[in-house]
C-alpha positions in Angstrom: -10.6 -82.8 -28.1 -9.5 -81.2 -24.8 -10.2 -83.5 -21.9 -12.6 -82.4 -19.2 -10.7 -81.0 -16.2 -10.7 -82.7 -12.8 -13.0 -80.2 -11.0 -15.4 -80.4 -13.9 -15.6 -84.2 -13.9 -15.7 -84.6 -10.1 -18.4 -82.0 -9.6 -20.7 -82.3 -12.5 -22.9 -84.7 -10.6 -23.0 -82.3 -7.7 -23.8 -79.4 -10.0 -26.8 -81.4 -11.3 -28.0 -81.4 -7.7 -27.8 -77.6 -7.6 -30.1 -77.3 -10.6 -32.5 -79.9 -9.2 -32.6 -78.3 -5.8 -33.7 -74.9 -6.9 -36.0 -75.9 -9.8 -37.7 -78.3 -7.5 -38.2 -75.7 -4.8 -39.8 -73.4 -7.4 -42.6 -75.9 -7.9 -43.0 -76.2 -4.1 -44.1 -72.6 -3.5 -45.8 -69.6 -5.0 -43.9 -66.7 -3.4 -40.4 -65.9 -4.6 -37.6 -67.3 -2.4 -34.3 -65.6 -1.9 -31.8 -68.2 -0.7 -28.0 -68.4 -0.4 -26.1 -71.4 -1.7 -22.5 -71.9 -0.7 -20.5 -73.9 -3.2 -17.2 -75.5 -2.6 -15.0 -75.2 -5.7 -11.3 -75.8 -5.5 -10.7 -73.1 -8.1 -13.1 -70.5 -6.6 -15.6 -68.2 -8.4 -13.8 -68.8 -11.7 -13.9 -72.6 -11.2 -16.0 -75.0 -13.3 -18.3 -76.1 -10.4 -19.2 -72.6 -9.6 -19.7 -71.8 -13.3 -22.0 -74.8 -13.7 -24.0 -73.8 -10.6 -24.1 -70.2 -11.8 -25.7 -71.2 -15.1 -28.8 -72.2 -13.3 -29.3 -68.8 -11.7 -31.3 -67.3 -14.6 -33.4 -70.5 -14.8 -34.2 -70.3 -11.1 -35.0 -66.6 -11.4 -37.6 -67.3 -14.1 -39.2 -69.7 -11.7 -39.3 -67.2 -8.9 -36.2 -68.0 -7.0 -33.3 -65.6 -6.5 -30.1 -67.4 -5.9 -27.2 -65.8 -4.1 -24.3 -68.0 -4.9 -21.0 -67.9 -3.0 -17.8 -69.8 -4.0 -15.4 -71.2 -1.5 -12.0 -72.6 -2.2 -11.7 -73.8 1.4 -14.2 -76.5 2.1 -13.8 -76.1 5.8 -14.8 -72.4 5.7 -17.8 -73.3 3.6 -18.9 -75.8 6.2 -18.4 -73.4 9.0 -20.4 -70.6 7.3 -23.2 -73.0 6.7 -23.2 -74.2 10.3 -23.2 -70.5 11.4 -26.3 -69.9 9.3 -24.7 -67.7 6.7 -25.7 -70.2 4.0 -29.2 -71.7 3.4 -27.6 -74.6 1.5 -24.1 -75.9 0.9 -22.3 -78.3 -1.4 -19.6 -80.4 0.4 -17.8 -83.7 0.0 -19.2 -86.6 1.9 -16.3 -86.5 4.4 -16.9 -82.8 5.3 -20.7 -83.5 5.4 -20.3 -85.9 8.3 -20.7 -83.2 11.0 -24.1 -82.4 9.6 -25.4 -85.9 9.1 -23.5 -88.9 10.6 -25.6 -91.3 8.5 -24.8 -89.9 5.1 -21.3 -89.0 6.4 -20.8 -92.8 6.9 -21.4 -93.6 3.3 -17.7 -93.1 2.5 -16.7 -95.7 5.1 -13.7 -97.7 3.8 -14.7 -100.8 1.9 -18.3 -100.3 2.7 -19.3 -99.9 -1.0 -17.2 -102.3 -3.2 -18.5 -101.1 -6.6 -21.0 -99.4 -8.8 -23.7 -102.0 -8.4 -23.7 -101.6 -4.6 -23.6 -97.8 -4.9 -26.6 -97.8 -7.2 -28.6 -99.9 -4.8 -27.6 -97.6 -2.0 -28.6 -94.4 -3.8 -31.9 -96.0 -5.0 -32.6 -96.8 -1.4 -31.9 -93.3 -0.1 -34.0 -91.7 -2.8 -37.1 -93.4 -1.4 -39.4 -91.3 0.7 -39.3 -93.7 3.6 -35.5 -93.1 3.9 -36.0 -89.4 4.9 -35.6 -90.0 8.6 -32.0 -91.1 7.9 -31.3 -87.9 6.0 -32.7 -85.5 8.6 -30.4 -84.6 11.5 -31.6 -81.9 13.8 -31.9 -78.6 11.8 -30.3 -80.1 8.7 -31.4 -82.3 5.8 -29.4 -83.9 3.1 -31.2 -83.0 -0.2 -29.0 -85.0 -2.4 -26.1 -87.5 -2.5 -24.1 -87.9 -5.7 -21.3 -90.3 -6.7 -17.7 -89.1 -7.3 -16.3 -92.5 -8.0 -14.4 -95.3 -6.3 -11.3 -94.3 -4.4 -8.2 -96.1 -5.5 -4.8 -96.5 -3.9 -2.0 -94.9 -6.1 1.5 -96.2 -5.5 4.9 -95.1 -6.9 6.2 -98.6 -6.5 4.3 -101.5 -8.1 5.9 -104.0 -5.7 3.8 -102.5 -2.9 1.0 -105.0 -3.7 -0.2 -106.3 -0.3 -1.4 -105.1 3.1 1.8 -106.1 4.7 4.0 -104.1 2.3 2.1 -100.9 3.4 4.0 -100.9 6.7 6.3 -98.0 7.1 5.2 -96.3 3.8 4.3 -92.6 3.7 0.7 -92.0 2.6 -0.9 -88.7 1.8 -3.8 -88.6 4.2 -6.7 -86.2 4.7 -5.7 -85.3 8.2 -9.2 -83.9 9.1 -10.8 -87.2 8.4 -10.5 -89.5 11.5 -11.5 -92.5 9.4 -8.6 -92.1 6.9 -6.1 -91.4 9.6 -7.2 -94.5 11.5 -6.9 -96.7 8.4 -3.4 -95.6 7.6 -2.2 -96.1 11.1 -3.9 -99.5 11.2 -1.7 -100.9 8.4 1.4 -99.5 10.1 2.0 -96.7 7.5 2.9 -93.1 8.2 0.3 -90.4 8.0 1.4 -87.4 5.9 -1.2 -84.7 6.6 -2.7 -83.5 3.3 -5.8 -81.9 1.8 -7.5 -81.9 -1.6 -5.3 -79.1 -2.8 -1.8 -80.5 -2.1 -2.0 -84.3 -1.9 -1.3 -84.7 -5.7 1.8 -82.6 -5.5 3.2 -84.6 -2.6 2.6 -87.8 -4.5 4.0 -86.6 -7.7 7.2 -85.2 -6.2 7.9 -88.2 -4.1 7.2 -86.7 -0.7 4.9 -89.7 -0.1 4.9 -93.2 -1.3 1.2 -93.6 -1.8 -2.0 -91.5 -2.2 -5.6 -92.3 -2.6 -8.0 -90.7 -5.1 -10.9 -91.4 -7.5 -10.1 -92.0 -11.2 -11.3 -88.5 -12.2 -8.2 -87.1 -10.5 -5.6 -89.2 -12.5 -5.1 -87.2 -15.6 -6.0 -83.6 -14.6 -3.9 -83.7 -11.4 -1.2 -85.5 -13.3 -1.0 -88.4 -10.9 0.7 -90.3 -13.7 3.8 -88.3 -12.9 3.9 -90.1 -9.5 2.8 -93.5 -10.9 5.3 -93.6 -13.8 7.5 -95.4 -14.5 7.3 -98.0 -11.7 4.0 -97.5 -10.0 0.3 -98.5 -10.4 -3.3 -97.7 -9.5 -4.6 -100.6 -7.4 -8.0 -101.7 -8.8 -9.7 -102.1 -5.4 -12.3 -99.7 -4.1 -11.1 -98.4 -0.7 -14.3 -96.4 -0.5 -16.7 -94.4 -2.7 -16.4 -90.7 -2.9 -19.6 -88.6 -2.9 -20.9 -85.0 -2.8 -23.8 -83.9 -0.7 -26.1 -80.9 -0.8 -27.3 -80.0 2.7 -30.0 -77.5 3.6 -31.3 -75.7 6.7 -34.7 -77.4 7.0 -36.5 -74.4 8.3 -35.6 -72.3 5.3 -37.1 -74.5 2.6 -40.6 -76.1 2.0 -40.9 -79.3 3.9 -41.1 -81.5 0.8 -38.4 -79.8 -1.2 -35.5 -82.1 -0.4 -37.5 -85.2 -1.2 -38.5 -83.8 -4.6 -34.8 -83.2 -5.3 -33.9 -86.8 -4.4 -36.7 -88.2 -6.5 -35.6 -86.2 -9.6 -31.9 -86.7 -9.0 -32.1 -90.5 -9.1 -33.5 -90.2 -12.6 -30.3 -88.5 -13.8 -27.7 -90.6 -11.9 -26.6 -92.3 -15.1 -25.0 -88.9 -16.2 -22.7 -89.0 -13.2 -21.8 -92.6 -13.8 -20.9 -91.9 -17.4 -18.4 -89.3 -16.3 -16.9 -91.7 -13.8 -16.7 -94.5 -16.4 -15.0 -92.3 -18.9 -12.4 -91.2 -16.4 -11.6 -94.8 -15.4 -11.3 -95.8 -19.1 -8.7 -93.1 -19.6 -6.2 -94.7 -17.2 -4.0 -97.0 -19.3 -4.7 -100.7 -18.8 -1.0 -101.3 -18.0 -1.3 -98.9 -15.1 -4.1 -100.7 -13.4 -3.0 -103.4 -10.9 -5.4 -106.1 -9.9 -5.0 -107.9 -6.6 -4.9 -111.7 -6.2 -8.0 -113.1 -4.6 -6.1 -113.8 -1.3 -4.9 -110.2 -1.1 -8.4 -108.8 -1.8 -9.7 -110.9 1.0 -7.0 -109.4 3.3 -8.0 -105.8 2.3 -11.7 -106.7 2.9 -10.9 -108.0 6.4 -8.6 -105.0 7.2 -11.2 -102.4 6.2 -14.0 -104.3 8.0 -11.9 -104.2 11.2 -11.3 -100.5 10.8 -15.0 -99.8 10.1 -16.1 -101.7 13.2 -13.5 -99.9 15.3 -14.7 -96.5 14.0 -18.3 -97.6 14.6 -17.6 -98.5 18.2 -16.0 -95.1 18.7 -19.1 -93.3 17.3 -17.5 -92.0 14.2 -19.8 -93.9 11.9 -23.6 -94.4 12.1 -24.6 -98.0 12.9 -27.7 -97.8 10.7 -25.6 -96.8 7.6 -23.0 -99.5 8.3 -25.7 -102.2 8.6 -27.5 -101.0 5.4 -24.3 -101.1 3.4 -23.5 -104.6 4.7 -26.9 -105.8 3.7 -26.4 -104.4 0.2 -22.9 -106.0 -0.1 -24.4 -109.3 0.8 -27.3 -108.9 -1.5 -24.9 -108.4 -4.4 -22.4 -111.1 -3.3 -23.7 -113.5 -0.7 -20.4 -115.5 -0.8 -18.6 -112.7 1.1 -17.3 -114.1 4.4 -19.0 -111.3 6.4 -22.4 -112.5 5.1 -22.2 -115.6 7.2 -22.6 -113.5 10.4 
């Protein structure tokens, strides 16, 4: 059986959000709505994400909603068009979404979500109606947040197995993400500006020593070419990738976004199944677990970077506190939980 491609896997959860968004809106009003939905798909109009989203168009039309879908291969342009009012709703990665909602844009903070249990608790919390104030920011509202999987460090050299050994190494870094740039510089590594379209190529051809990505990228983007024969995927969650659907609040019924969130949480297992299958496809000998002492060092390093970014106003203090509370609920023995 042909494996599911990277864009399909990464964005299926986000595509579910598209279907929920517009089917929920249909039940919220009687008059037909004509709304534009800008979709970031690395492949464009022929890509799997746009195709999945497009499949909901006739369903929405039967319910009285005419969808005008637009595909974007450049996520930055999609965000700019949405901000300019040319899109009623937009699908973006959590990093790009930060400019529209600093709270949800802080959910990808490094080390803030160690694993699936913590992320499930976080998503359950955000799906509650009382969480809406955190999801509204000026004219925007986050109608859904969906998991893309833990972000792991990929290295071409298995001997790079500690924080100290990252010094001087070249890391493919999302140069538009201040948090990622700060983290790389904090460990003394070199930032090699990259984006979602070219980071894999730089890692595979040896232009960089390390890259970070979720497990769903490993096979489709052929990251094994960079990992083999002497590298590894470090089994430590640097962060947790997510996708977000953001809407212009004044263009939708007031309760629409909450209906989407309530329905979406019921289907979140579908997203986690995709993530689990992707992680299981990475060979066991490729994974590299860190000793407890090194894990503690990573925890402290990421905590220091998080707090630095919080002080500089990059992250939302409420989100950082919420995620800390969830981490300590799951594991009260963490050193940070004593404070």
